[in-house]
Steps between C-alpha positions, in 0.01 A plus 500: 500500500209264552485126440195408296366170373325473164289215368528457125270279292379440146292249306481643148763476228847375593434550871829344617705736285281796592575443869873489431477815289298678770772425757755645255285813472500533877877446518553773240334767715744732675256528794484123558753234596382143456622306804353156427265317266312184584477201276233503234175324597208376293158526662136454415295820470309594816157662464563519124513294185768467240835330477728429793698791639873530536596688816805617692580741779770764493656658807636845430634807665367835384510866580159546336205571726227237479282691252797566269582128519138421410527735201821323391328160527210626289736645236676164472164322471398743226833448319414129476148565370298467820132567447230502766177407321346347816598387851733196501530503120786299350806723475825549318654627824391577854740673742366538854657661804474229764697673776661841536733499798295470819229728362130436517317710243128521436451753221235497227758398239727276709483263795824370652562229608320372191151410627488150348862389535441287811246292307709445188761227466648682199594788731586315823714218361737726301518750788601225740750358253688829521445561873367206707474724808302779329246684715204669334429830679174480691459128426798310642726231360438434131562129558194483729276550195638204299254239635206707374634493141617138498221402258609754236703347218847651475791350308857623524638524147846381409722782373541518125869561561682337790778760481318788675599423859862416422574841351402685815592312819415799724130419478412853392345557162616720219394565143736234363317234704182550298567481125246708313350431164581743217291817518413470869697810601283730712747754631 
């Protein structure tokens, strides 16, 4: 089993609900165990136009190899209507592999650690919320990169329901922690 970290974002449609539904889709996979989910954050687009993004990070454990995990992320994106008309286009859902264990991967279709994560508050802040001591393989402590993104607007969103943490005091996440909207099932 490998611990992986995914960055999830959206800025089209009901982006907040889409992120919750995407986490449910991940939790429903028999090859994935969701260990933790960050708070939801609202951020300005970077190198793109459009509405603000909603973002979160999910820590999971998986027995999938990294390319199978990438394929799963892309299937979930597709399920939520992801289109790729041009680079940095607004999106219904974006699911990126930020980290995959201690691996460093430089393949034509995948680079891990994610090549832009150290320059993005929407990746670093949620990562550090879950694990303040996180080390990015080949780069060092994730917290060391925070000063460089201090000028990027990022706003922690208040939960829509204050009951989520009380139901699961262990700190681990499960499907019940992320209520899905009707029709979001992607088993």
